[in-house]
PDB file with one MODEL, atoms N, CA, C and O in Angstrom:
MODEL        1
ATOM      1  N   MET A   1      14.242  -7.292 -16.981  1.00  0.00           N
ATOM      2  CA  MET A   1      13.666  -7.363 -15.666  1.00  0.00           C
ATOM      3  C   MET A   1      12.553  -8.401 -15.704  1.00  0.00           C
ATOM      4  O   MET A   1      11.884  -8.566 -16.724  1.00  0.00           O
ATOM      5  N   GLU A   2      12.359  -9.090 -14.604  1.00  0.00           N
ATOM      6  CA  GLU A   2      11.357 -10.144 -14.522  1.00  0.00           C
ATOM      7  C   GLU A   2      10.239  -9.732 -13.576  1.00  0.00           C
ATOM      8  O   GLU A   2      10.485  -9.129 -12.532  1.00  0.00           O
ATOM      9  N   TYR A   3       9.004 -10.065 -13.952  1.00  0.00           N
ATOM     10  CA  TYR A   3       7.827  -9.699 -13.184  1.00  0.00           C
ATOM     11  C   TYR A   3       6.987 -10.937 -12.921  1.00  0.00           C
ATOM     12  O   TYR A   3       7.098 -11.932 -13.637  1.00  0.00           O
ATOM     13  N   THR A   4       6.145 -10.878 -11.895  1.00  0.00           N
ATOM     14  CA  THR A   4       5.236 -11.961 -11.548  1.00  0.00           C
ATOM     15  C   THR A   4       3.813 -11.428 -11.599  1.00  0.00           C
ATOM     16  O   THR A   4       3.538 -10.325 -11.125  1.00  0.00           O
ATOM     17  N   VAL A   5       2.909 -12.212 -12.176  1.00  0.00           N
ATOM     18  CA  VAL A   5       1.498 -11.836 -12.217  1.00  0.00           C
ATOM     19  C   VAL A   5       0.925 -12.012 -10.813  1.00  0.00           C
ATOM     20  O   VAL A   5       1.047 -13.085 -10.222  1.00  0.00           O
ATOM     21  N   ILE A   6       0.294 -10.952 -10.272  1.00  0.00           N
ATOM     22  CA  ILE A   6      -0.241 -11.017  -8.905  1.00  0.00           C
ATOM     23  C   ILE A   6      -1.748 -10.815  -8.857  1.00  0.00           C
ATOM     24  O   ILE A   6      -2.332 -10.806  -7.773  1.00  0.00           O
ATOM     25  N   SER A   7      -2.392 -10.653 -10.013  1.00  0.00           N
ATOM     26  CA  SER A   7      -3.847 -10.475 -10.017  1.00  0.00           C
ATOM     27  C   SER A   7      -4.507 -11.719 -10.611  1.00  0.00           C
ATOM     28  O   SER A   7      -3.833 -12.604 -11.138  1.00  0.00           O
ATOM     29  N   ASN A   8      -5.815 -11.770 -10.518  1.00  0.00           N
ATOM     30  CA  ASN A   8      -6.552 -12.886 -11.092  1.00  0.00           C
ATOM     31  C   ASN A   8      -6.799 -12.693 -12.581  1.00  0.00           C
ATOM     32  O   ASN A   8      -7.390 -13.558 -13.227  1.00  0.00           O
ATOM     33  N   THR A   9      -6.355 -11.576 -13.129  1.00  0.00           N
ATOM     34  CA  THR A   9      -6.503 -11.275 -14.545  1.00  0.00           C
ATOM     35  C   THR A   9      -5.336 -11.879 -15.322  1.00  0.00           C
ATOM     36  O   THR A   9      -4.189 -11.797 -14.883  1.00  0.00           O
ATOM     37  N   GLN A  10      -5.617 -12.474 -16.454  1.00  0.00           N
ATOM     38  CA  GLN A  10      -4.564 -13.029 -17.303  1.00  0.00           C
ATOM     39  C   GLN A  10      -3.797 -11.875 -17.940  1.00  0.00           C
ATOM     40  O   GLN A  10      -4.395 -10.974 -18.529  1.00  0.00           O
ATOM     41  N   VAL A  11      -2.471 -11.906 -17.821  1.00  0.00           N
ATOM     42  CA  VAL A  11      -1.609 -10.847 -18.350  1.00  0.00           C
ATOM     43  C   VAL A  11      -0.645 -11.468 -19.348  1.00  0.00           C
ATOM     44  O   VAL A  11       0.183 -12.304 -18.987  1.00  0.00           O
ATOM     45  N   CYS A  12      -0.756 -11.054 -20.607  1.00  0.00           N
ATOM     46  CA  CYS A  12       0.124 -11.548 -21.682  1.00  0.00           C
ATOM     47  C   CYS A  12       0.162 -13.072 -21.728  1.00  0.00           C
ATOM     48  O   CYS A  12       1.217 -13.662 -21.965  1.00  0.00           O
ATOM     49  N   GLY A  13      -0.982 -13.709 -21.502  1.00  0.00           N
ATOM     50  CA  GLY A  13      -1.074 -15.162 -21.554  1.00  0.00           C
ATOM     51  C   GLY A  13      -0.606 -15.856 -20.292  1.00  0.00           C
ATOM     52  O   GLY A  13      -0.560 -17.085 -20.256  1.00  0.00           O
ATOM     53  N   LYS A  14      -0.260 -15.117 -19.264  1.00  0.00           N
ATOM     54  CA  LYS A  14       0.207 -15.699 -18.005  1.00  0.00           C
ATOM     55  C   LYS A  14      -0.873 -15.506 -16.942  1.00  0.00           C
ATOM     56  O   LYS A  14      -1.624 -14.531 -16.975  1.00  0.00           O
ATOM     57  N   ILE A  15      -0.941 -16.451 -15.996  1.00  0.00           N
ATOM     58  CA  ILE A  15      -1.924 -16.363 -14.922  1.00  0.00           C
ATOM     59  C   ILE A  15      -1.223 -16.085 -13.601  1.00  0.00           C
ATOM     60  O   ILE A  15       0.005 -16.035 -13.539  1.00  0.00           O
ATOM     61  N   ASN A  16      -2.005 -15.906 -12.551  1.00  0.00           N
ATOM     62  CA  ASN A  16      -1.494 -15.562 -11.226  1.00  0.00           C
ATOM     63  C   ASN A  16      -0.361 -16.500 -10.799  1.00  0.00           C
ATOM     64  O   ASN A  16      -0.506 -17.723 -10.813  1.00  0.00           O
ATOM     65  N   GLY A  17       0.768 -15.896 -10.419  1.00  0.00           N
ATOM     66  CA  GLY A  17       1.916 -16.651  -9.939  1.00  0.00           C
ATOM     67  C   GLY A  17       2.959 -16.947 -11.001  1.00  0.00           C
ATOM     68  O   GLY A  17       4.088 -17.306 -10.666  1.00  0.00           O
ATOM     69  N   GLU A  18       2.613 -16.808 -12.268  1.00  0.00           N
ATOM     70  CA  GLU A  18       3.576 -17.074 -13.344  1.00  0.00           C
ATOM     71  C   GLU A  18       4.437 -15.846 -13.598  1.00  0.00           C
ATOM     72  O   GLU A  18       4.020 -14.716 -13.343  1.00  0.00           O
ATOM     73  N   LYS A  19       5.634 -16.080 -14.100  1.00  0.00           N
ATOM     74  CA  LYS A  19       6.592 -15.004 -14.348  1.00  0.00           C
ATOM     75  C   LYS A  19       6.584 -14.603 -15.817  1.00  0.00           C
ATOM     76  O   LYS A  19       6.325 -15.421 -16.700  1.00  0.00           O
ATOM     77  N   LEU A  20       6.872 -13.328 -16.060  1.00  0.00           N
ATOM     78  CA  LEU A  20       7.033 -12.831 -17.416  1.00  0.00           C
ATOM     79  C   LEU A  20       8.096 -11.749 -17.407  1.00  0.00           C
ATOM     80  O   LEU A  20       8.411 -11.183 -16.360  1.00  0.00           O
ATOM     81  N   THR A  21       8.642 -11.466 -18.569  1.00  0.00           N
ATOM     82  CA  THR A  21       9.708 -10.483 -18.681  1.00  0.00           C
ATOM     83  C   THR A  21       9.175  -9.197 -19.290  1.00  0.00           C
ATOM     84  O   THR A  21       8.053  -9.142 -19.792  1.00  0.00           O
ATOM     85  N   GLN A  22      10.008  -8.163 -19.234  1.00  0.00           N
ATOM     86  CA  GLN A  22       9.651  -6.880 -19.824  1.00  0.00           C
ATOM     87  C   GLN A  22       9.445  -7.043 -21.327  1.00  0.00           C
ATOM     88  O   GLN A  22       8.558  -6.415 -21.905  1.00  0.00           O
ATOM     89  N   ASP A  23      10.259  -7.882 -21.959  1.00  0.00           N
ATOM     90  CA  ASP A  23      10.125  -8.127 -23.401  1.00  0.00           C
ATOM     91  C   ASP A  23       8.783  -8.791 -23.732  1.00  0.00           C
ATOM     92  O   ASP A  23       8.181  -8.493 -24.763  1.00  0.00           O
ATOM     93  N   ASP A  24       8.309  -9.702 -22.845  1.00  0.00           N
ATOM     94  CA  ASP A  24       7.005 -10.334 -23.051  1.00  0.00           C
ATOM     95  C   ASP A  24       5.897  -9.283 -23.060  1.00  0.00           C
ATOM     96  O   ASP A  24       5.003  -9.317 -23.906  1.00  0.00           O
ATOM     97  N   ILE A  25       5.965  -8.360 -22.118  1.00  0.00           N
ATOM     98  CA  ILE A  25       4.929  -7.331 -21.982  1.00  0.00           C
ATOM     99  C   ILE A  25       4.966  -6.375 -23.167  1.00  0.00           C
ATOM    100  O   ILE A  25       3.935  -6.089 -23.775  1.00  0.00           O
ATOM    101  N   LEU A  26       6.161  -5.884 -23.493  1.00  0.00           N
ATOM    102  CA  LEU A  26       6.280  -4.939 -24.601  1.00  0.00           C
ATOM    103  C   LEU A  26       5.940  -5.592 -25.929  1.00  0.00           C
ATOM    104  O   LEU A  26       5.349  -4.948 -26.797  1.00  0.00           O
ATOM    105  N   GLY A  27       6.300  -6.862 -26.107  1.00  0.00           N
ATOM    106  CA  GLY A  27       5.992  -7.593 -27.329  1.00  0.00           C
ATOM    107  C   GLY A  27       4.491  -7.787 -27.522  1.00  0.00           C
ATOM    108  O   GLY A  27       4.018  -7.879 -28.654  1.00  0.00           O
ATOM    109  N   ALA A  28       3.745  -7.848 -26.427  1.00  0.00           N
ATOM    110  CA  ALA A  28       2.293  -8.006 -26.510  1.00  0.00           C
ATOM    111  C   ALA A  28       1.590  -6.650 -26.611  1.00  0.00           C
ATOM    112  O   ALA A  28       0.362  -6.585 -26.672  1.00  0.00           O
ATOM    113  N   GLY A  29       2.382  -5.561 -26.628  1.00  0.00           N
ATOM    114  CA  GLY A  29       1.796  -4.223 -26.753  1.00  0.00           C
ATOM    115  C   GLY A  29       1.368  -3.628 -25.434  1.00  0.00           C
ATOM    116  O   GLY A  29       0.616  -2.654 -25.414  1.00  0.00           O
ATOM    117  N   GLY A  30       1.832  -4.193 -24.323  1.00  0.00           N
ATOM    118  CA  GLY A  30       1.454  -3.694 -23.001  1.00  0.00           C
ATOM    119  C   GLY A  30       2.418  -2.655 -22.483  1.00  0.00           C
ATOM    120  O   GLY A  30       3.450  -2.378 -23.095  1.00  0.00           O
ATOM    121  N   SER A  31       2.070  -2.087 -21.356  1.00  0.00           N
ATOM    122  CA  SER A  31       2.901  -1.087 -20.698  1.00  0.00           C
ATOM    123  C   SER A  31       3.264  -1.591 -19.304  1.00  0.00           C
ATOM    124  O   SER A  31       2.383  -1.848 -18.483  1.00  0.00           O
ATOM    125  N   VAL A  32       4.549  -1.731 -19.043  1.00  0.00           N
ATOM    126  CA  VAL A  32       5.017  -2.205 -17.747  1.00  0.00           C
ATOM    127  C   VAL A  32       4.542  -1.275 -16.636  1.00  0.00           C
ATOM    128  O   VAL A  32       4.064  -1.735 -15.599  1.00  0.00           O
ATOM    129  N   GLU A  33       4.674   0.036 -16.853  1.00  0.00           N
ATOM    130  CA  GLU A  33       4.287   1.011 -15.833  1.00  0.00           C
ATOM    131  C   GLU A  33       2.805   0.905 -15.494  1.00  0.00           C
ATOM    132  O   GLU A  33       2.421   0.974 -14.326  1.00  0.00           O
ATOM    133  N   HIS A  34       1.971   0.735 -16.529  1.00  0.00           N
ATOM    134  CA  HIS A  34       0.532   0.632 -16.312  1.00  0.00           C
ATOM    135  C   HIS A  34       0.184  -0.634 -15.524  1.00  0.00           C
ATOM    136  O   HIS A  34      -0.627  -0.589 -14.600  1.00  0.00           O
ATOM    137  N   LEU A  35       0.797  -1.760 -15.892  1.00  0.00           N
ATOM    138  CA  LEU A  35       0.507  -3.018 -15.206  1.00  0.00           C
ATOM    139  C   LEU A  35       0.982  -2.992 -13.756  1.00  0.00           C
ATOM    140  O   LEU A  35       0.327  -3.559 -12.881  1.00  0.00           O
ATOM    141  N   LEU A  36       2.113  -2.339 -13.494  1.00  0.00           N
ATOM    142  CA  LEU A  36       2.595  -2.199 -12.120  1.00  0.00           C
ATOM    143  C   LEU A  36       1.653  -1.315 -11.304  1.00  0.00           C
ATOM    144  O   LEU A  36       1.287  -1.661 -10.180  1.00  0.00           O
ATOM    145  N   ALA A  37       1.260  -0.164 -11.880  1.00  0.00           N
ATOM    146  CA  ALA A  37       0.415   0.795 -11.170  1.00  0.00           C
ATOM    147  C   ALA A  37      -0.977   0.229 -10.894  1.00  0.00           C
ATOM    148  O   ALA A  37      -1.580   0.539  -9.867  1.00  0.00           O
ATOM    149  N   SER A  38      -1.489  -0.599 -11.807  1.00  0.00           N
ATOM    150  CA  SER A  38      -2.832  -1.147 -11.632  1.00  0.00           C
ATOM    151  C   SER A  38      -2.847  -2.399 -10.757  1.00  0.00           C
ATOM    152  O   SER A  38      -3.915  -2.930 -10.454  1.00  0.00           O
ATOM    153  N   GLY A  39      -1.661  -2.874 -10.349  1.00  0.00           N
ATOM    154  CA  GLY A  39      -1.587  -4.002  -9.429  1.00  0.00           C
ATOM    155  C   GLY A  39      -1.738  -5.364 -10.085  1.00  0.00           C
ATOM    156  O   GLY A  39      -2.070  -6.338  -9.409  1.00  0.00           O
ATOM    157  N   HIS A  40      -1.503  -5.449 -11.374  1.00  0.00           N
ATOM    158  CA  HIS A  40      -1.591  -6.741 -12.059  1.00  0.00           C
ATOM    159  C   HIS A  40      -0.291  -7.524 -11.981  1.00  0.00           C
ATOM    160  O   HIS A  40      -0.309  -8.755 -11.976  1.00  0.00           O
ATOM    161  N   ILE A  41       0.843  -6.820 -11.920  1.00  0.00           N
ATOM    162  CA  ILE A  41       2.148  -7.483 -11.846  1.00  0.00           C
ATOM    163  C   ILE A  41       2.979  -6.827 -10.742  1.00  0.00           C
ATOM    164  O   ILE A  41       2.688  -5.715 -10.302  1.00  0.00           O
ATOM    165  N   ALA A  42       4.013  -7.535 -10.307  1.00  0.00           N
ATOM    166  CA  ALA A  42       4.978  -7.004  -9.338  1.00  0.00           C
ATOM    167  C   ALA A  42       6.355  -7.492  -9.755  1.00  0.00           C
ATOM    168  O   ALA A  42       6.482  -8.527 -10.408  1.00  0.00           O
ATOM    169  N   GLN A  43       7.379  -6.750  -9.379  1.00  0.00           N
ATOM    170  CA  GLN A  43       8.737  -7.187  -9.685  1.00  0.00           C
ATOM    171  C   GLN A  43       9.012  -8.494  -8.957  1.00  0.00           C
ATOM    172  O   GLN A  43       8.656  -8.647  -7.789  1.00  0.00           O
ATOM    173  N   SER A  44       9.636  -9.420  -9.639  1.00  0.00           N
ATOM    174  CA  SER A  44       9.951 -10.702  -9.008  1.00  0.00           C
ATOM    175  C   SER A  44      10.910 -10.473  -7.853  1.00  0.00           C
ATOM    176  O   SER A  44      11.844  -9.676  -7.944  1.00  0.00           O
ATOM    177  N   GLY A  45      10.664 -11.179  -6.783  1.00  0.00           N
ATOM    178  CA  GLY A  45      11.499 -11.032  -5.592  1.00  0.00           C
ATOM    179  C   GLY A  45      10.991  -9.965  -4.653  1.00  0.00           C
ATOM    180  O   GLY A  45      11.454  -9.874  -3.516  1.00  0.00           O
ATOM    181  N   HIS A  46      10.052  -9.156  -5.100  1.00  0.00           N
ATOM    182  CA  HIS A  46       9.457  -8.129  -4.246  1.00  0.00           C
ATOM    183  C   HIS A  46       8.036  -8.545  -3.925  1.00  0.00           C
ATOM    184  O   HIS A  46       7.266  -8.910  -4.813  1.00  0.00           O
ATOM    185  N   THR A  47       7.698  -8.487  -2.656  1.00  0.00           N
ATOM    186  CA  THR A  47       6.329  -8.779  -2.277  1.00  0.00           C
ATOM    187  C   THR A  47       5.536  -7.485  -2.254  1.00  0.00           C
ATOM    188  O   THR A  47       6.085  -6.436  -1.915  1.00  0.00           O
ATOM    189  N   PRO A  48       4.277  -7.531  -2.601  1.00  0.00           N
ATOM    190  CA  PRO A  48       3.482  -6.301  -2.567  1.00  0.00           C
ATOM    191  C   PRO A  48       3.381  -5.780  -1.143  1.00  0.00           C
ATOM    192  O   PRO A  48       3.262  -6.556  -0.195  1.00  0.00           O
ATOM    193  N   LYS A  49       3.429  -4.473  -1.002  1.00  0.00           N
ATOM    194  CA  LYS A  49       3.356  -3.869   0.322  1.00  0.00           C
ATOM    195  C   LYS A  49       1.921  -3.881   0.820  1.00  0.00           C
ATOM    196  O   LYS A  49       0.988  -3.507   0.108  1.00  0.00           O
ATOM    197  N   ALA A  50       1.773  -4.315   2.042  1.00  0.00           N
ATOM    198  CA  ALA A  50       0.446  -4.299   2.654  1.00  0.00           C
ATOM    199  C   ALA A  50       0.163  -2.901   3.192  1.00  0.00           C
ATOM    200  O   ALA A  50       1.073  -2.146   3.533  1.00  0.00           O
ATOM    201  N   ALA A  51      -1.088  -2.591   3.254  1.00  0.00           N
ATOM    202  CA  ALA A  51      -1.475  -1.291   3.801  1.00  0.00           C
ATOM    203  C   ALA A  51      -1.097  -1.259   5.276  1.00  0.00           C
ATOM    204  O   ALA A  51      -1.289  -2.249   5.982  1.00  0.00           O
ATOM    205  N   PRO A  52      -0.570  -0.151   5.747  1.00  0.00           N
ATOM    206  CA  PRO A  52      -0.181  -0.089   7.161  1.00  0.00           C
ATOM    207  C   PRO A  52      -1.393  -0.226   8.064  1.00  0.00           C
ATOM    208  O   PRO A  52      -2.472   0.287   7.768  1.00  0.00           O
ATOM    209  N   GLU A  53      -1.194  -0.924   9.165  1.00  0.00           N
ATOM    210  CA  GLU A  53      -2.280  -1.122  10.119  1.00  0.00           C
ATOM    211  C   GLU A  53      -2.541   0.184  10.856  1.00  0.00           C
ATOM    212  O   GLU A  53      -1.618   0.835  11.345  1.00  0.00           O
ATOM    213  N   VAL A  54      -3.803   0.552  10.925  1.00  0.00           N
ATOM    214  CA  VAL A  54      -4.177   1.785  11.610  1.00  0.00           C
ATOM    215  C   VAL A  54      -4.480   1.446  13.055  1.00  0.00           C
ATOM    216  O   VAL A  54      -5.346   0.621  13.343  1.00  0.00           O
ATOM    217  N   LYS A  55      -3.767   2.081  13.948  1.00  0.00           N
ATOM    218  CA  LYS A  55      -3.972   1.843  15.371  1.00  0.00           C
ATOM    219  C   LYS A  55      -4.797   2.976  15.949  1.00  0.00           C
ATOM    220  O   LYS A  55      -4.659   4.135  15.558  1.00  0.00           O
ATOM    221  N   GLU A  56      -5.651   2.618  16.880  1.00  0.00           N
ATOM    222  CA  GLU A  56      -6.487   3.627  17.523  1.00  0.00           C
ATOM    223  C   GLU A  56      -5.635   4.422  18.502  1.00  0.00           C
ATOM    224  O   GLU A  56      -4.902   3.855  19.313  1.00  0.00           O
ATOM    225  N   VAL A  57      -5.741   5.726  18.414  1.00  0.00           N
ATOM    226  CA  VAL A  57      -4.982   6.612  19.292  1.00  0.00           C
ATOM    227  C   VAL A  57      -5.885   7.007  20.447  1.00  0.00           C
ATOM    228  O   VAL A  57      -6.982   7.519  20.222  1.00  0.00           O
ATOM    229  N   PRO A  58      -5.446   6.777  21.685  1.00  0.00           N
ATOM    230  CA  PRO A  58      -6.297   7.151  22.822  1.00  0.00           C
ATOM    231  C   PRO A  58      -6.473   8.667  22.896  1.00  0.00           C
ATOM    232  O   PRO A  58      -5.551   9.432  22.611  1.00  0.00           O
ATOM    233  N   GLN A  59      -7.658   9.072  23.278  1.00  0.00           N
ATOM    234  CA  GLN A  59      -7.925  10.488  23.405  1.00  0.00           C
ATOM    235  C   GLN A  59      -7.337  11.007  24.704  1.00  0.00           C
ATOM    236  O   GLN A  59      -7.360  10.331  25.733  1.00  0.00           O
ATOM    237  N   VAL A  60      -6.814  12.208  24.636  1.00  0.00           N
ATOM    238  CA  VAL A  60      -6.256  12.845  25.815  1.00  0.00           C
ATOM    239  C   VAL A  60      -7.334  13.754  26.392  1.00  0.00           C
ATOM    240  O   VAL A  60      -7.845  14.641  25.708  1.00  0.00           O
ATOM    241  N   VAL A  61      -7.667  13.528  27.635  1.00  0.00           N
ATOM    242  CA  VAL A  61      -8.683  14.340  28.287  1.00  0.00           C
ATOM    243  C   VAL A  61      -7.962  15.386  29.127  1.00  0.00           C
ATOM    244  O   VAL A  61      -7.172  15.060  30.013  1.00  0.00           O
ATOM    245  N   LYS A  62      -8.251  16.642  28.831  1.00  0.00           N
ATOM    246  CA  LYS A  62      -7.615  17.721  29.583  1.00  0.00           C
ATOM    247  C   LYS A  62      -8.480  18.047  30.787  1.00  0.00           C
ATOM    248  O   LYS A  62      -9.676  18.314  30.663  1.00  0.00           O
ATOM    249  N   THR A  63      -7.860  18.021  31.938  1.00  0.00           N
ATOM    250  CA  THR A  63      -8.581  18.393  33.148  1.00  0.00           C
ATOM    251  C   THR A  63      -8.173  19.803  33.534  1.00  0.00           C
ATOM    252  O   THR A  63      -7.005  20.173  33.404  1.00  0.00           O
ATOM    253  N   PRO A  64      -9.126  20.591  34.008  1.00  0.00           N
ATOM    254  CA  PRO A  64      -8.768  21.966  34.387  1.00  0.00           C
ATOM    255  C   PRO A  64      -7.807  21.979  35.575  1.00  0.00           C
ATOM    256  O   PRO A  64      -7.907  21.149  36.479  1.00  0.00           O
ATOM    257  N   VAL A  65      -6.899  22.911  35.558  1.00  0.00           N
ATOM    258  CA  VAL A  65      -5.930  23.065  36.641  1.00  0.00           C
ATOM    259  C   VAL A  65      -6.340  24.294  37.434  1.00  0.00           C
ATOM    260  O   VAL A  65      -6.473  25.387  36.884  1.00  0.00           O
ATOM    261  N   PHE A  66      -6.535  24.106  38.714  1.00  0.00           N
ATOM    262  CA  PHE A  66      -6.930  25.217  39.569  1.00  0.00           C
ATOM    263  C   PHE A  66      -5.714  25.730  40.319  1.00  0.00           C
ATOM    264  O   PHE A  66      -4.943  24.958  40.888  1.00  0.00           O
ATOM    265  N   ASN A  67      -5.558  27.029  40.310  1.00  0.00           N
ATOM    266  CA  ASN A  67      -4.455  27.648  41.034  1.00  0.00           C
ATOM    267  C   ASN A  67      -4.854  27.717  42.512  1.00  0.00           C
ATOM    268  O   ASN A  67      -5.901  28.270  42.849  1.00  0.00           O
ATOM    269  N   SER A  68      -4.039  27.170  43.370  1.00  0.00           N
ATOM    270  CA  SER A  68      -4.372  27.120  44.791  1.00  0.00           C
ATOM    271  C   SER A  68      -4.373  28.488  45.447  1.00  0.00           C
ATOM    272  O   SER A  68      -4.858  28.625  46.570  1.00  0.00           O
ATOM    273  N   GLN A  69      -3.838  29.513  44.774  1.00  0.00           N
ATOM    274  CA  GLN A  69      -3.781  30.850  45.358  1.00  0.00           C
ATOM    275  C   GLN A  69      -5.026  31.668  45.052  1.00  0.00           C
ATOM    276  O   GLN A  69      -5.226  32.741  45.622  1.00  0.00           O
ATOM    277  N   GLU A  70      -5.866  31.159  44.149  1.00  0.00           N
ATOM    278  CA  GLU A  70      -7.086  31.879  43.839  1.00  0.00           C
ATOM    279  C   GLU A  70      -8.084  31.665  44.971  1.00  0.00           C
ATOM    280  O   GLU A  70      -8.300  30.535  45.408  1.00  0.00           O
ATOM    281  N   GLN A  71      -8.691  32.750  45.446  1.00  0.00           N
ATOM    282  CA  GLN A  71      -9.620  32.667  46.557  1.00  0.00           C
ATOM    283  C   GLN A  71     -11.060  32.901  46.102  1.00  0.00           C
ATOM    284  O   GLN A  71     -11.993  32.735  46.887  1.00  0.00           O
ATOM    285  N   GLY A  72     -11.240  33.277  44.870  1.00  0.00           N
ATOM    286  CA  GLY A  72     -12.578  33.542  44.391  1.00  0.00           C
ATOM    287  C   GLY A  72     -13.021  34.924  44.859  1.00  0.00           C
ATOM    288  O   GLY A  72     -12.178  35.791  45.088  1.00  0.00           O
ATOM    289  N   ASP A  73     -14.349  35.150  45.008  1.00  0.00           N
ATOM    290  CA  ASP A  73     -14.862  36.432  45.474  1.00  0.00           C
ATOM    291  C   ASP A  73     -14.572  36.618  46.963  1.00  0.00           C
ATOM    292  O   ASP A  73     -14.762  35.701  47.762  1.00  0.00           O
ATOM    293  N   LYS A  74     -14.104  37.830  47.330  1.00  0.00           N
ATOM    294  CA  LYS A  74     -13.791  38.091  48.731  1.00  0.00           C
ATOM    295  C   LYS A  74     -14.829  38.962  49.343  1.00  0.00           C
ATOM    296  O   LYS A  74     -14.738  39.294  50.525  1.00  0.00           O
TER     297      LYS A  74
ENDMDL
END
């Protein structure tokens, strides 16, 4: 499997944008899972997922409903 360095940290002698293989990482004593989880590398051909945009939800204002048959105190 091929990976691309996506952080500013040098990984196994490679810099941001350069490709490396699983054998390169394991040969240097690294862990593919750790580098993926920490955001230093990504699978080639896959772009990192951006955080979803949070949209503001409008507040619903409840207005009281009056029953037209109520007459109040008689």
